[in-house]
PABAKOL-62329 format. One record per atom (N, C-alpha, C, O, CB): residue in one letter; x, y, z. Coordinates in steps of 0.2 Angstrom, whole numbers, plus 5000, padded with zeros to 4 digits. Each point is the difference from the previous one (the first is absolute). Glycine has a CB too. Example, Ala and Ser with C-alpha at 12.3 -4.5 7.8 and 13.67 -1.06 7.14 Angstrom:
<atoms>
a506649725039
a499650065000
a500450065000
a500549995003
a498649955003
s500750114990
s500450065001
s499650055003
s500350065001
s500349914989
</atoms>
This chain:
<atoms>
m479649654935
m500050055006
m499550044999
m499650015004
m501650014998
m498550004992
m499450024998
m499549975000
m499450025002
m501050034993
n499649885004
n499449965002
n499850005005
n499550025002
n500749914992
e500350065011
e500049995007
e499650075002
e499549995004
e501749944997
k499050134997
k499750065003
k499450004997
k499550035004
k501450044998
l498849914992
l499450004999
l499549955004
l499450005001
l501050054988
i500049905012
i499449955005
i500050045005
i499450025000
i500849854998
m500250155007
m500150035007
m499550055000
m499549995004
m501749984997
k498950084994
k499750075000
k499250004996
k499850055000
k501650014999
t498349894998
t499450014995
t499749955005
t499450014999
t500950024988
t499749935016
t499549965004
t499450025002
t499549965000
t501350005003
s499150094998
s499250045002
s499650024994
s499450035002
s501250025009
y499549954982
y499850004996
y500149964994
y500549984999
y499350105008
r499749914989
r499949954994
r500350054993
r499650024996
r499249915010
p501850074992
p500150044993
p499749974994
p500149945000
p500950115006
r498849974988
r499749964995
r500749964996
r499949954997
r498950145002
n501849945003
n500549974995
n500649985007
n500350055002
n499550024984
p500249875016
p500449985005
p500650004999
p500450005005
p498749954998
g501350034990
g500450014998
g500450074998
g500650015000
g499049884998
h500050155002
h500350084999
h500250035005
h499749995006
h499650034986
d501450025007
d500450035003
d499750065004
d500250064997
d500449894994
y499050075014
y499550045001
y500550055006
y499850035005
y498949884992
y502050085002
y500450055003
y500550054994
y500550045001
y499549885012
g499750054982
g500450034993
g499450054997
g499550015002
g501349864995
i499750174998
i499650054995
i499449974999
i500049935000
i501050134995
g498449995003
g499449964997
g499450045002
g500050045005
g500549864997
t499150104994
t499350035000
t499549965000
t500049964996
t500450134999
y499049925012
y499649955001
y499350045001
y499950055004
y501149875001
l498550054992
l499150025002
l499949975008
l500149935000
l499450054985
i500450045020
i499849985006
i499350015002
i499750054999
i501449975004
t498649934998
t499450005003
t499949985008
t500249955002
t499650034986
l499850075015
l499949985008
l499250005000
l499550034998
l501750055008
v498749864999
v499249994999
v499850025008
v500549985004
v499349914986
v499650155011
v499850015007
v499749945002
v499649984996
v500450135004
r500249875007
r499949945002
r499149995002
r499750045003
r501649975001
g498749944993
g499149974999
g499850064994
g499450025000
g500249925015
r500750084980
r499750054996
r499550055002
r499550014997
r500749904997
e500150125011
e499450065002
e500350064996
e500550024998
e499149955016
a499850054986
a500150074995
a500150075005
a499550045001
a499549904989
l501650075012
l500350035005
l500450074995
l500150055004
l500049835005
f500050114986
f500350064996
f499750054996
f500250044996
f500449895005
g498650055001
g499750064996
g499449964995
g499949945000
g501350155000
r498549964997
r499449994994
r500150004994
r500350054997
r499250005009
l500249914990
l500250024993
l499550004997
l499549965001
l501450004998
g499150094996
g499350044996
g499949954996
g500449954999
g499950185000
n499049874996
n499949964997
n499850014992
n499749974996
n500049995015
n500850104987
n500050034993
n500849974998
n500550015003
n498750124998
a500749824994
a500649984996
a500450054995
a500649994999
a498949915003
a500150154996
a500250064996
a500550025005
a500650014998
a498450024994
h500949985015
h500250045003
h500249985007
h499750025005
h499650044988
p501149905007
p500049955006
p500550035004
p500550014998
p499249894996
e500050125013
e500350025006
e499949985005
e499549975002
e500450104994
m500649935009
m500249965008
m499950065004
m500250064999
m500749844998
q498650095007
q499750055006
q500549985007
q499849955003
q498750074992
l502250005006
l500549975005
l499750025006
l499850055001
l501249964992
s498949935013
s499950025006
s500750015003
s500550014996
s498549935005
p501050085006
p500650035001
p500649955002
p500650015001
p498650095003
l500549854996
l500649934999
l500249994994
l500549984999
l499149975009
g499950064988
g500349994993
g500550054998
g500449974996
g498649985002
e501050125004
e500450054999
e500649985005
e500550034998
e498550044999
a501149905007
a500449985004
a500549954998
a500650005001
a498750035007
v500349924989
v500449954997
v500350014992
v500549974998
v498649965009
q500550134991
q500550024992
q500650035003
q500550004997
q498550044993
q500950015016
q500650055002
q500549955002
q500550014998
q498850095007
a500649854998
a500449955003
a500549974993
a500650005000
a498349975010
w500650014985
w500549974996
w500450054995
w500449984997
w499049925004
k500450174998
k500450064998
k500650025005
k500450044998
k498550004996
q501149935011
q500650005005
q500649965000
q500550025002
q498750015004
i500549904990
i500649965000
i500650034998
i500450005004
i498949924996
p500850104995
p500850034997
p500450035006
p500649985001
p499050054988
e499950025015
e500450045005
e500249965005
e500550015004
e499050084995
r500049845003
r500249965007
r500549964998
r500449985003
r498550025003
q501049984988
q500549944998
q500750045000
q500549985004
q498749934988
a501050165005
a500650034999
a500250005006
a500650015001
a499250064990
e499949935015
e500350015007
e500349935003
e500450005005
e498850094997
h500649854994
h500549955000
h500349984996
h500249945001
h499450045003
g500750064992
g500449994993
g499649954995
g500349954997
g500850065011
n498450014990
n499749964996
n499750064993
n499650045001
n500049865012
r500650084982
r499750054994
r499249964997
r500049945000
r501450114996
v498249985004
v499549984998
v499450074996
v500050065002
v500449845010
a499250084985
a499550044996
a499349985000
a499949954998
a501150094996
v498550015007
v499449974999
v499750044993
v500250064999
v499649915015
h499750004983
h499950044994
h499250004999
h499850044996
h501449924999
a498550005008
a499350004999
a499749965007
a500449965003
a499650034983
c499450045016
c499549965004
c499450025002
c499850064999
c501049915005
v498949994997
v499150025001
v499749955005
v500049945000
v499950104989
c499850005016
c499549965004
c499350004998
c499650044999
c501150005010
m499149874991
m499449994998
m499749995007
m500349985005
m499949974984
p499250055012
p499749985006
p500249965004
p499950015006
p499450014989
d500949925003
d500249955003
d500649964998
d500149945001
d498950075002
h501550034994
h500649984998
h500450074997
h499850054999
h499749824998
f501150105003
f500550064998
f500449974996
f500349955000
f499850105009
h500049994984
h500849984995
h500450064999
h499850065001
h499549874991
g501250055008
g500650044998
g500549984996
g500049945000
g499850095008
v500750014988
v500649994996
v500550015005
v499950055003
v499649984986
i501049935013
i500750015003
i500549994996
i500049954998
i499750045011
e500850044990
e500749994998
e500650005003
e500250065002
e499249984992
v500949925007
v500649995004
v500850014997
v500349964996
v498949965010
l501050144995
l500450024995
l500749985000
l500350034995
l499050055006
e500949895003
e500649965003
e500049965004
e499650005005
e500750074993
p500349875002
p499849945005
p499950015008
p500550045002
p500149904988
m499150055013
m499950015008
m500349945005
m500249954998
m498650124999
e501249955008
e500249985006
e499249945003
e499949955003
e501250194998
w498449914997
w499349995001
w499849964994
w500250014994
w499650105014
s499649854993
s499649974995
s499450054998
s500050055002
s500349845003
l499450104991
l499350024998
l499649985005
l499550045000
l500749974988
g499749955015
g499749975006
g500150055005
g499550025002
g500649874996
d500350125004
d500150055006
d499850054999
d499750025005
d501149944998
i499450094991
i499650064998
i499249995000
i499750055002
i501449984992
m498649925003
m499350005001
m499849975007
m499450015001
m500649974988
q500449995015
q499749995007
q500050085004
q499650025004
q500949844997
g500150174997
g500050065003
g499550054998
g499750045004
g501449954998
m498650014992
m499450054997
m499549965003
m499550045001
m500950004987
k499449915013
k499549955003
k499950035009
k499550025002
k500949854989
t500250125011
t500150035007
t499950065001
t499850005006
t500749934995
a499650124997
a499950074998
a499250035002
a499850035004
a501249954985
c498749975005
c499250004998
c499649985005
c499650035003
c500549944986
t500149965013
t499649975007
t500150065006
t499550025003
t500949844994
q500250175005
q500150035006
q499650084999
q499750035004
q501549894999
r498750094991
r499750074998
r499049985003
r499650035003
r501550004983
w498749905011
w499449984999
w499849995010
w499550025003
w500749914982
w500450045017
w500049995007
w499850065004
w499550015005
w501549904994
q499450164999
q500050055004
q499250044998
q499850035005
q501649984995
m498249974995
m499650024998
m499349975004
m499450035001
m501449994988
n499549925013
n499349985003
n500249985008
n499849965004
n499749984984
g501150125014
g500150025007
g500449945002
g500250005006
g498650064997
v501549884994
v500449955002
v500750015002
v500350054997
v499149904996
p501150035011
p500650015001
p500349984993
p499949944998
p500050055015
a500550064983
a500149984994
a500749954999
a500550024997
a498850105001
s500649825005
s500749975000
s499749935001
s499549985004
s501350125000
i499649864993
i499949925001
i500550005008
i499949945003
i500050004982
d500550115018
d500449995006
d499450035005
d500350015006
d501050014988
r498149995006
r499650015002
r499849945005
r500149954998
r499750124993
p500149925015
p499949955006
p499349974997
p499550044999
p501250015013
n499249874988
n499449984998
n499650005006
n499449984998
n501149964994
s499550085013
s499750025006
s499450064997
s499550015002
s501949955007
v498950074987
v499650064997
v499349994997
v499550035000
v501650014998
d499149894999
d499449984996
d499549935004
d499549984999
d501350074988
c499749925018
c499749935001
c499750015006
c500149965004
c500849984991
c498750105008
c499649995007
c499349975000
c499650015005
c501150094998
n499249864991
n499249994999
n500249915002
n500549974999
n498850134988
a500149895018
a500049945001
a499949954998
a500049945003
a499950115002
n499949964988
n499949944995
n500449984995
n499949964996
n499250075006
l501650025000
l500649974994
l500249955004
l499950005006
l500550114988
p500149825002
p500249965002
p500450005007
p500350055002
p499549924987
k500349985013
k500450005006
k500750025000
k500250035005
k499149904997
w501050064993
w500850004999
w500150094999
w500550025001
w499749844992
l499250175004
l500250074999
l499750035006
l500250065000
l499949944988
r499549985017
r499850035006
r500650005004
r500250055003
r498749914996
e501549975002
e500550005003
e500550035000
e500350035004
e499449904997
k500550084992
k500550064998
k499850075002
k500450045003
k499949884985
a499150095010
a499850085002
a500250005008
a500350045002
a498649994989
a500849925013
a500150015008
a500750005002
a500150045005
a498849894995
i501650024997
i500750005003
i500350074998
i500550015003
i499549864997
y499950174995
y500350054996
y499650065000
y500050054997
y500549874996
r499150075012
r499650075001
r500450055003
r499850064998
r499349885005
s501450065001
s500350065001
s500550024995
s500050064997
s499949915014
d500549974987
d500750044994
d499749974994
d500350014995
d500949995013
g498249974992
g499750004992
g500449954996
g500650004999
g499150125001
e499949824997
e500349964996
e500050034994
e499450034999
e500449885007
l500650104989
l499950024993
l499749954996
l500049945000
l500850145001
i498949964995
i499749964995
i500249964995
i499749954997
i499850125006
r501249964995
r500549994995
r500249915003
r500249954997
r500450235001
h499349835010
h500349925004
h499649964999
h500049945003
h500650115006
l498849964987
l499749935000
l500249974993
l500250034996
l498850015011
s500949904993
s500149954996
s499650034993
s499650045000
s500549855010
k500150084984
k499650014994
k499349985001
k499550044998
k501549934996
k498849975008
k499549975001
k499650035006
k499450005000
k501149904994
q499850125011
q499750055004
q499750054998
q499450025002
q501449955004
r499650064990
r499850074998
r499550004995
r499650054999
r501549995002
l498849904995
l499550014996
l499249985004
l499550024999
l501549964989
q499149995017
q499549995004
q499950055005
q499450005002
q500749894995
y500350165006
y500050065002
y499450044996
y499550025001
y501849965003
y499150024989
y499650054996
y499349984999
y499650044998
y501449994996
a498949925006
a499249974997
a499850005007
a499449975000
a500849934990
l499850135016
l499750015005
l499950075002
l499550025002
l501049885000
v500150154996
v499750055003
v499850054994
v500249984994
v500450015017
p499050084991
p499750034994
p500450024995
p500550025001
p498850005006
r500549984988
r500250024992
r500550065002
r500650004998
r498249974994
q500950085011
q500650074999
q500649975005
q500450045002
q498750094997
q501149825004
q500749985004
q500149954996
q500349965003
q499650065008
r500149964982
r500349954996
r500450044995
r499850065000
r499449855001
p501350064996
p500450044994
p499450014995
p499549975000
p501949975000
l498850134996
l499650024996
l500149954993
l499449994997
l500750125009
f500549864993
f499849964992
f500149935002
f500149985006
f500450104984
d499449885005
d500149935000
d500749995000
d500450054998
d498649914996
d501249985009
d500749975003
d500550024993
d500550035000
d499049865010
n500250084984
n500450004994
n500150064996
n499750055002
n499949834997
y500650134995
y499850054995
y500249964994
y500349955000
y499750175007
d499849924987
d500149974994
d500550044996
d499950065000
d498949894999
d501750034997
d500550054995
d500049974993
d499949944999
d500950085010
t499350014988
t500249984992
t500650044998
t500150064999
t498749924999
v501749965001
v500550044997
v500250044993
v499949974995
v500249955012
c500050134993
c499950044995
c500749964993
c500649995001
c498950135009
l500249874984
l500449954995
l500450064996
l500649994998
l498549905001
d500750164999
d500350064995
d499850065001
d499650015004
d500549934989
s500050105005
s499950074999
s499250014998
s499650045003
s501649974992
r498649945000
r499350014997
r499649975005
r499450025000
r500849984987
h499949945017
h499849995005
h499850055006
h499550015003
h500949894991
r500150125008
r499950065004
r499550044999
r499550015004
r501649994995
e498950044995
e499550044997
e499249975002
e499650045002
e501449994988
a498949905008
a499549975001
a499749995007
a499450005001
a501049964988
m500150045016
m500050005006
m499750065002
m499550005004
m501549934996
i499250134999
i499850055002
i499450024998
i499650025004
i501450014996
a498849954993
a499350014997
a499649975004
a499550035002
a500749974987
y500049955013
y499549955004
y499750045006
y499550025001
y501149864995
v500050135009
v499850035004
v499650075001
v499650025004
v501349924997
h499250094993
h499750064999
h499249984997
h499550035002
h501950054996
d498649874999
d499249984997
d499749955006
d499549984998
d500950014988
n499750015019
n499849955005
n499250025001
n499649964999
n501650025007
p498750084997
p499450025001
p499550004995
p499450005002
p501250045006
r499649974986
r499549994993
r499849925000
r499549994997
r501250114996
r499849855008
r499949944999
r499449985006
r499549974999
r501950014995
a499050045013
a499549985003
a499350015000
a499649955001
a501250045003
i499050084995
i499250024997
i499849954996
i499549975002
i500750174997
l500249834995
l499849984994
l499849915003
l499549964998
l501450154992
r499649895015
r499749935003
r499550005004
r499649955000
r501350015000
r499050105003
r499449985005
r499350014996
r499649965001
r501250085009
t499250024986
t499350004994
t499949954995
t499550004997
t500650115004
l500549854999
l499849944994
l500249945002
l500449974997
l499950094994
p499449915015
p500249955002
p500049934997
p500349955003
p499450135006
d499849924984
d499849944997
d500649984995
d500049944998
d498650095004
v501950034998
v500450004994
v500750005003
v500549994996
v498650064995
m501049965015
m500550015002
m500349965008
m500350025005
m499350084987
q500149835005
q500049965007
q500849984999
q500450004995
q498249955006
r501450035005
r500749955002
r499749955004
r499650015004
r501450074997
c499349874997
c499949915002
c500649995001
c500450024996
c498649934997
l501250015013
l500849964998
l499849945000
l500549965001
l500550105004
h498449914995
h499749944999
h499549974995
h499449995002
h500950025008
v499949994985
v499749984993
v500049944998
v500450004995
v499850105003
r499449855002
r500249944998
r499749984990
r499450014998
r500649965018
i500450024982
i499750004991
i500449944998
i500650004999
i499450134996
g499649815005
g500049944997
g500649955006
g499949995005
g499850094981
d500749915012
d500749985005
d500350035002
d500549975002
d499649974995
h499950135002
h500550065004
h499850055003
h499450015000
h501149974993
s499850055011
s499750055005
s500450054999
s500649994999
s499149945010
y500150144990
y500350074999
y499850055005
y499549995004
y500649994985
g500450085010
g499750065004
g499850044995
g500450024996
g500349975013
a498750044991
a499850044995
a499850085003
a499950025005
a499849874989
f500350154999
f499750085002
f499850014993
f500349994995
f500550065015
g498649984991
g499650034993
g499349975001
g499749985006
g501350014985
n498750005003
n499349984999
n500049944999
n500049974995
n499750125001
l500149875010
l500049924999
l499449974995
l500049954998
l500350045015
f499350064986
f499449984995
f500349974994
f499749964997
f499650135007
l501349944993
l500349984994
l500049924999
l500049974995
l500750145005
l499449865006
l500149945000
l499549964997
l500149954996
l500550075013
r498850014993
r499249964998
r499950024991
r499749974997
r499650055017
w501150044983
w499850004994
w500049924995
w500449955002
w500050194999
a499249874995
a500049934995
a500650004996
a500149944998
a498750075000
n501450025001
n500649984994
n500750045002
n500250064998
n498849934991
k501549975013
k500550025002
k500649994994
k499949954997
k499750025014
v500950064988
v500349994995
v500850015002
v500150065003
v498949984989
q501449915007
q500650015003
q500550044993
q499949994994
q499949905016
v500650144994
v500550034994
v500749955002
v500150005006
v499550164992
q500749814999
q500649985001
q500550014994
q499749984996
q499649945013
c501350094989
c500450034996
c500749975002
c500250015006
c499050094992
h501149874996
h500649985000
h500750064999
h500050044995
h499349865002
r501050105007
r500550064998
r500450024994
r500150054998
r500249925012
k499749964986
k500350014993
k499449954997
k499749965003
k501750074999
h498649984992
h499549954996
h500449954999
h500650004999
h498750084995
p500349855005
p500549945001
p500349984995
p500649975000
p498850005006
a500250054986
a500250004995
a500650054998
a500649984999
a498349974999
s501050125002
s500450044996
s500650035005
s500650024997
s498350024996
g501049955014
g500450025005
g499950085002
g500350035005
g500549894990
q498750125000
q499950085002
q499550005005
q499649965002
q500750084986
p500050015016
p499550025006
p499249994999
p499850024994
p501050085009
y498949875001
y499349964998
y499550074998
y499549994996
y500849895014
e499950184994
e499550035001
e500050054991
e499650054999
e500549945018
e500349994979
e500350034994
e499749974994
e500150014994
e501050035013
t498549904995
t499949954994
t499350024998
t499650045004
t501249835000
p499150094991
p499450004997
p499449965005
p499550025001
p501149984987
d499749955014
d499749945005
d499750055005
d499450005001
d501449904997
y499650145006
y499750055006
y499650054998
y499650025004
y501349965003
a499250044987
a499550054997
a499449985000
a499650045002
a501150004991
y499249875005
y499449984998
y499749995008
y499450025002
y501049924984
q500050025018
q499849995007
q499650065003
q499449995002
q501649955000
h499450124997
h499750065003
h499550034998
h499650045003
h501349985000
g499049964990
g499250044998
g499549945002
g499450025000
g501150064989
q499749875012
q499449945004
q500050035008
q499450005002
q501149874990
w499950145010
w499950025006
w499450085001
w499650015005
w501849924998
v498850114993
v499750075001
v499449974998
v499650025004
v501350074994
a498949874995
a499350004999
a499749975006
a499550025003
a500649984984
a500249945016
a499649975006
a499850055004
a499550024999
a501149885001
i499950135004
i499850065004
i499550054999
i499650025004
i501449964997
l499050054992
l499550034998
l499449984998
l499550044999
l501250004999
g499349895003
g499349974997
g499750005007
g499550035001
g500849874987
g500050095017
g499650005008
g500249955002
g500149954997
g499050115002
a500949935009
a499949955003
a500849965000
a500249955003
a498550054993
t501650045002
t500749965001
t500550035004
t499950065001
t500149914989
v500350005012
v500750035006
v500549964997
v500049954998
v499550075014
i501150024989
i500749984997
i500349985007
i500050045005
i500150044984
v500249855010
v500549995006
v500749994998
v500149984995
v499049965010
t501450084999
t500650004998
t500450025006
t499850045005
t499949974984
p501049965012
p500550035004
p500450054999
p500450045004
p499649864999
g499950114988
g500450074998
g500649995000
g500450055002
g498950025003
i501049864993
i500949995002
i500350034993
i500350054999
i499749825010
s499850094986
s500450004993
s499750094997
s499550025002
s500449824996
r500650194998
r499750064998
r499549994997
r499650055000
r501350004999
g498849904997
g499349994997
g499550005005
g499550024998
g501049924992
e499650035016
e499550005005
e500050075003
e499450035001
e500849855002
l500350154997
l500050075004
l499750044996
l499650035002
l501449955004
l499250034988
l499550054995
l499449995000
l499650044997
l501349974996
m498649935008
m499449995001
m499850015006
m499450015001
m500649914990
k500450075014
k499850025008
k499850075000
k499550015002
k501349915004
n499850134992
n500050075000
n499550034996
n499850055002
n501349955000
e498549974991
e499750024997
e499349995003
e499550055000
e501349944991
c499149955013
c499350005004
c500050045007
c499550015003
c500349874991
l500850135008
l500150065005
l499750074997
l499550035003
l501649905002
e499350094990
e500050064997
e499250024998
e499750065000
e501849924995
n498249965002
n499350014997
n499749985005
n499450004998
n500649994990
g500050005017
g499449975003
g499749934999
g499549995003
g500350124996
y500649844997
y499849954999
y499949955006
y500350025005
y500350014984
p499049915012
p499949985006
p500649934999
p500149964995
p498550105007
l501849945004
l500749985000
l500049975008
l499850035005
l500850064986
i499749835010
i500249985004
i500749995001
i500349954997
i498850025002
h501250065004
h500849995001
h500349975006
h500050015006
h500150094989
i500249855001
i500349955006
i500750035000
i500350014995
i499049865004
q501050145007
q500750025001
q500349965006
q499749975004
q500050164991
k501149885004
k500249945004
k500250035007
k500249965005
k500349974985
d499550145011
d500250035008
d499349995003
d499450014997
d501750095000
p499049875010
p499349985004
p499750075002
p500250065001
p500449825005
i498750114995
i499550045003
i499950005006
i499749965002
i499950034989
g500650055015
g500150005006
g499450055003
g499750044996
g501749935004
p498550035007
p499450035002
p500050075000
p499550045001
p500449885006
y500850114990
y500250084999
y500150014992
y499950064999
y500849955015
w499449954982
w500150014994
w499550034996
w499449995002
w501449925000
k499450134992
k499550054997
k500549994994
k500549985000
k498950115010
p500449924983
p500150014994
p500550074998
p499950055005
p499049884994
e501450094997
e500150064998
e499450044997
e499549974998
e501749995000
r498850095001
r499750054997
r499549974994
r499449995002
r501750095002
q499249914991
q499649984993
q499649935001
q499449994997
q501650064996
r499349905012
r499449955001
r499750025005
r499449974999
r501149954998
f499650115008
f499550035005
f499350034997
f499550005002
f501550035004
d499350024988
d499550044997
d499449954997
d499450005000
d501650094997
a499449865000
a499649944996
a499649965004
a499549984998
a501350024995
c499449995014
c499549965004
c499550045002
c499449975002
c501449975002
a499350144997
a499450055003
a499649994993
a499450015000
a501350085009
n499649904985
n499549994995
n499549954999
n499649994995
n501250075000
g499449905010
g499749924999
g500349964993
g499649964996
g499250075010
s501749984992
s500249974994
s500649955001
s500349974995
s499350145000
l500649895012
l500649965002
l499949955006
l499550025004
l501150084992
l499749855005
l500149955004
l500849995000
l500449984995
l498249965003
v501650075008
v500849975001
v500049935004
v499650005005
v501050124996
l499849834998
l500049945003
l500849985000
l500350004995
l498449975002
a501450015009
a500749985001
a499949935004
a499850005006
a500750134995
p499849834996
p499949935003
p500349995006
p500450055002
p499649914987
w499950005016
w500349985005
w500549944998
w499849974995
w499350065012
e501549964997
e500549964999
e500349974993
e500249954998
e499350035012
l500450094986
l500449994993
l500549974998
l500149964995
l499550125005
d500949945005
d500849975001
d499849915001
d500449964999
d500350175009
k498849854995
k499849935001
k499849954995
k500049945000
k499650115009
m500250004986
m499749954995
m500449964997
m500449995004
m498950094993
d500649894997
d500349934996
d500550054997
d499950054997
d499049844999
a501850075005
a500550034995
a499849984992
a499749964998
a501350025011
v499350074987
v499850004993
v500749984996
v500550044999
v498450055003
a500949864995
a500549984994
a500749985005
a500650034998
a498850074992
g500649875015
g500449995006
g500550075002
g500650015002
g499449864994
v499650175004
v500350075001
v499750025008
v499450015001
v500650044983
p500449965022
p499650015007
p499550055000
p500050064998
p501049905008
s498450014996
s499350065001
s500450075003
s499850054997
s499149855007
d501550114999
d500150065003
d500450054997
d500250065002
d499649885006
t500450044983
t500350054995
t499450034997
t499549975000
t501649984998
d499150114998
d499650034997
d499849954992
d499550014996
d500950125011
y499949844992
y499749964994
y499549955003
y499549994996
y501750024998
s498849965011
s499549975002
s499450035004
s499449984999
s501449945001
r499350135003
r499450065001
r499650024995
r499449995000
r501350055008
f499749984988
f499750024993
f499449964997
f499450024999
f501850024999
h499249895000
h499549954999
h499449995004
h499450004998
h501549974998
n499450025010
n499449995005
n499550055000
n499449985001
n501249965005
l499550134993
l499550055001
l499549984993
l499449985000
l501450135007
n499549894987
n499649984994
n499749935001
n499449994997
n501550074995
n499349905011
n499549925002
n499550035004
n499449975000
n501549935001
l499150155004
l499450025005
l499750054996
l499449995001
l501249995011
a499550064983
a499650034995
a499549974995
a499450024998
a501550045004
a499449864996
a499549954997
a499649985004
a499450004999
a501349964995
e499550025013
e499549985005
e499450035000
e499449985000
e501449995006
i499450104996
i499550055001
i499450024995
i499450005001
i501650045005
c499449964987
c499549994994
c499549955000
c499450015000
c501550014993
n499449925008
n499649945001
n499549995006
n499649965000
n501350004995
f499150095010
f499749995006
f499350024999
f499950064998
f501149965009
s498549954995
s499250025000
s499649985006
s499549985001
s500650014986
g500350025016
g499649995008
g500150065003
g500350054997
g499949845006
n499650115005
n500150055003
n500650005004
n500249955004
n498750074994
a501550045002
a500650015003
a499749995009
a499450025001
a501350074987
k499749885016
k499950005007
k500350065002
k500550014997
k499549865005
i499850175002
i500350065001
i499950025008
i499450025002
i500350014985
i500849985018
i500150015006
i500150085001
i500550034999
i499949855002
r499150165000
r500150075002
r500650025003
r500149965005
r498950054994
n501350055000
n500650025004
n499950085002
n500450025003
n500349894992
</atoms>
């Protein structure tokens, strides 16, 4: 029954985790993007040491609508709490917690938030603040398509409602009328499901840190690039960070067993690891060397973290995809800002070859394939094909 409810009630948006129960208890990082990425919510300063957003009246209204969610949802019997939010010039981030199972889904709550903000946006522009307004209010232009002019003419007295247009017609309609008569946000939104209390604190910290991150991305574009299509050898990647690291002359792969093949000890505790570690650090300090690793085993992870902490050049290959709104957590973000990090995420990792007969969509095969990709990147000496995003 729950699956049927999910299918019926969440078709108007695309959650990040289709199998997740969006009616149950949980915490989420929400991202809403202004339609067309217009900077309607205010202006961002230029000082990363003292980041500041100067909110527009609309930005203030959006933040207020977010803070009113618990009170409004309580009227419908839903217990939710909001923990942090920030309005950026063209998007909004907030952390929301569902405190007990609901009859409504998270999608319903977000749709209510978006509708309230859109209605406020329409009011500010002198437009009747409802999709229940007649389309004849907007469609008197002779250049509009015949079907829209006919609807406006037929229902001019009673008013054919915008909500009665089909989805396809509504998209055409919004493409034709002035911007101030369209919805404020994109049709969909992005949600990240909280995994545990530590992840929750990281979400809240991310929201508070967003203005500083945006200033750094704007002031350091060469080392804070996001590209969704980077071709390296036989594979394609999403990328974030300093793409110039791909051109460095010497790239060294860090790959470690979890246990020493002879002694069975944790590999990072053995003399062999100590020897390899000394060689890696010497190569870095010698110049023109980039460490390449997915940082999976304990030994790889220790070397990856050492690079991040000391500003050593690093190409980190991760299994999680890089999408249009993806950003690394603070430590890797700051390493990108320093020009010492490039994060790569391969396309279609789960469709690569099985390893030792183990299906490709298992962690075992993913991790081996990531290390195979690290080796390919180290051997790559050509120019990566980059499509800017």
